[in-house]
N, C-alpha and C positions, 0 to 999 in steps of 0.2 A: 506494498500499500503507499505509492508515493506520499509527501508531506506538499500541499498547491504553494504555490512562493505566489507573494508580496499582491501581486498584478490579480493571481488567480481569485483570492479570500476577495481582494478588495471586485472583482466583476464579482460575484456570488453576494457578497452585503447590499452592492444595486442591487443588482436581481431582485431582493431576499425583500429591500425594502421600496420597492419599486410602486409599487400600487398605494402603500401612506403616501410616501410623500407627493403621488397626481393627484392625491382624494385633498387634501391640503392646498395644494398648490391655487387646485378648482374650489375650493373654498374661499380661500385667502384671497382671489379673482373677481372672480362673485361678492363677494363684502368690499375689494378694494375699493369698486365701481359702482355700486349703489347701498353702503353701507351708509353715509351722511344722507340719503332718499329718504331711506328709512328711519335715522333715525333722528330728522327732520320733524316726521311725520307725529313718530313720539314723544318726542320731547313736547311739541304743545298739542298732544291730546294730552299729557301730562301734565303740563301747561295750564288745558281748562282744564280737568279734571280737580285742580287742585283751588280754579278761582270758585270751580262751583258750591265747589266744597264753604270755601270763606263766607257766601253768599247766602250761604242756607239751601240751593239745589244740591239736596244728598241724592238725590237719585238721578237725575245725570252726567252728578259729576263719576257716580258708582262703571254707571255706564260706558262711559270716557275713561275712566282706566281699565274697563275692563278689554275693549277694541284698544287700547296698547300695549297690554297684556299678548292679545292674541294676535298682532302685527309682531312681535318679538317671537313668537314663537312659531309661526308660517316662515318670513320673513332674515330670520336671524338667524335658526338654527334647521327647523324642517327643512327646509326648501336650500337651504345653500350645502347643509352636510350629506341629505338622499343627495337631490340632484348630483351632486363633485364624487357620489363613488361609486359612482354606474360612466364604465370605460368607456364600454360598447357605443358610440353611436345608433348599432343597430337597435337596441334595449333600453336604450335611455332614454325616448320623449314616452316611449307607452307605456314604461315598470314612473317613471320621477311625476308623472303627469295624475297617473290613477294614488300613488300616495300621498301627490303635494295636495291635489284635485281634493280628497278629503277632505268630512267638514272634521270644523275646527273640533267638537269635543275627540274623536278619532287622533287627532293629531297630536290632545294632549296625553291622550297614555299611552303614543309608541316615543312621548320627548326622555323621559325616562331614559331607556335603550341607545336613542340617538346620541345621547349626549355623555354617559359613561362612557365610550372608547377614549373621549375625549378630557378626561377628566375630573367631569365634572358631575357628581351625585345628588340629583335632588333633594332624595332621603334625608340629609346630610345637610341644607342649606337651612337657618334659621332668620328670624325677622329679628330686629335690635331688642326685640322683649323675651328672646327666647323661640316660643314658637314656631314648628317647626313652618318653613313659607313653602312647598309646595300643598302641604296638606290643609290648610289655612286658602288656601286659592282656590284650592278645587271643592272644598266645603262647605268655605263660607262666601267666601267671592264671589265667584262664579255663579256658586247656589245662589248670592245672593239679588242679580241680575240677571237671572231667568226667572228670577218666580218673580219678579217686577214683570217684565217679557212676555213674560205668559201667563200671568195673574193678578198685576197690577198687585204685587207684592209694598206696602212701605221701607223706605232703605231708611235707620235712623243715624245720627250727625256720624255714631262709632263705627257703624259696618261701612260707611263712604274716609273711613280716616284710614279702619283698615287697606280696605281696596287702595289705596297711597303710597302705602307703606308696603304694601306687598308691590305693587309696579316696578315704584322702585329699585325694593331690592330683589328684583327679578333682571333687572338691568344694570342694576350692581356686579351684584353674583355670578348671574348664567351671561350673560352678553358680554359683559367687559371683561368676563374668565373669559368668555371663548376670545376674547379679541389678544389678550393678556399672550394664549394660547398660541396664535396664529404671526403671535408678532409685532401684532400693530402697538403701534407707538398715542394713543387717543390722548394721554395725560398730556403729553406735550403741543401734537400737534392739534389736537381737538376736532380731528378728522379721522375717513379712515383714508382716504383716497389721497394720505403724505405719511409716510414711513420714515426717522427721523431713525439711522445707529450713529452714534457718536464716531464709528469704525470706518462711517460710508459715506459716501454725500447722500442726500435725501434723494426715496425711489418712487416711482410714484406710480401705483393700479389703479388700472381700468379706463373706461372712458366716462361718454354720457350716460348718466343714471336715468338714460328714459324710460328702459321696456320699463324696470318695474314702478318705476312711477307711476305711468301712463294703465299699468297692468293693477296700481291700486287706484285709479282714478276710472276706472273702467264699471266700478263697480257701484251699488252705494254707495252714498258719503260717507262716515261717519259721524257724523251733523244730523242726517236722516235722522236716526237712531238717538244723537241725543237732544233731537227740536224733538221730536218726538216724544219726549221722557221727561223734558219740562213742560211741552201741551198737558198731559196727565198732573203735572203736576201743580200745576196753575188751577187746569180743570176742577184740579179736588178741591184746594184751598178755598175758591170761587165760591164754588156747593156748598162747603165746611162754614164762611162767612155768608152766607148768604139765606141759606135754606131752600136757594131754587135751583133748578140743572140749567145749564150755562152748554151749547153750541160748542165743539172746541171747534177754536181755528185750524187748526189740521187737517190738512181736508181728509176723507175717505179714501 
């Protein structure tokens, strides 16, 4: 049995790590091209949720928070990782379309498995008060949002505040954790499209983020759900104050 030369060992290691390297590069390219557009939308929704919360509109606030969560799950986690993992052009389109195009609830169920190989264990992430982050998102925040959307359940100030804590913690621990894992330097540059390395000149990733931005805008705007929630809040307050039912301004 012959001992492999240095060149043979290096070549063997190259081919062994090739799928993982290609996968990471594919995810990195996707986020470098689209991360700024996605993060900009997420940050606006978090800001909107915070403004609504402070003004006492707790129902539309939790709706905005959950929309921000769903955008992060879909565009920062499931889509880039799943699509990047499929290296064959022949099957990538069909398989990724089935997974990425699945319902948001299905994507939440697969999220733990998607993130685990990247060193992110959802079950171990905690909120500032030591509550389990992912459990609170599933059993409290999303459940309360669904309760309002399907049954008109009331949302309290504490529930809206919890939703804000969850969405901020998810971005900090999951999205920024993934960014650090891939070598992005958001703390320095403030953007996804530029990476700074002290030993090298700045590098720029991707091009215009038109595709994802158009995709996010092609569906129903998040403001529609928030406006509907706000309309329901106004209607409920008017009926409570006057004793008379008022026709909602939202078109049926």
